[in-house]
Structures are given as C-alpha cells and as structure tokens.
C-alpha positions, 0 to 999 in steps of 0.5 A, a space after each residue: 737278628 742280622 748283624 752289618 757289618 761295615 766296610 771302610 769303603 762303605 764308611 767313606 761314602 756313608 760319611 760322605 754323603 750323610 755330610 751332603 745330607 745331614 737332614 736324613 741321619 735319623 732315618 738313616 739310623 732307624 734303617 739300619 737298626 730296622 734291617 738289624 732287626 727285621 730285613 724284610 719288614 716291608 718299609 725297607 722295601 728290600 729287592 735283589 738288584 739285576 744285571 751288573 748288580 746280581 747279588 746285591 739287594 736295596 733297601 730305602 732310607 725313603 722314597 729318595 734315598 737307597 742303600 744297597 748291600 750283601 744279604 748274606 741270610 747263612 750267615 745272618 749279615 749285612 753288609 752295606 755297599 753304597 748309599 745315595 739316590 736311586 740314580 748313584 747306587 743303581 
C-alpha cells in the first residue's frame, strides 16, 4: 500500500477543481483510494511524464481528467501535484 501525502498547494488546486466539477467527486475519491491500494491497477493508467515534467507520473480519474503526482517507490508515497484535464496538467 502507498500513502498519499497532500501538500497545501495540491489541496488548493483540488478544492478549486472539485468546486468546478462536483459531478466527479466520487470518481476522484475512488481513484485516490485505488491508488493507495494498487498504484499499478490498469484503470489508473499510470505512466511517467517526459520533458519539463520528467520525474512526475500521471494517473487517470476518467477519460477527461488526470492527477499528476510524484511516485516515490522506495518510501511507498504518492504526492499529488496537480489535477485537471490533459491540457491543464501537462
């Protein structure tokens, strides 16, 4: 299992995002719960990012929305960075 470490910066972004998109709140919660249990679950579509986002990974909430995060395997930690559409977070 992984532990999610929420930063103040991410919490602000998530709160603003969820105010704009309350319809996906339950999907968002389920995505984070699944990430804690099994970050490699196929429905999360975990993948590393490249270019200016090298070192950051992405998981999918659904087909439209993503969460970018730091994946620290050794410490079994997930640190969310951003949330939004593909274009917003990449």
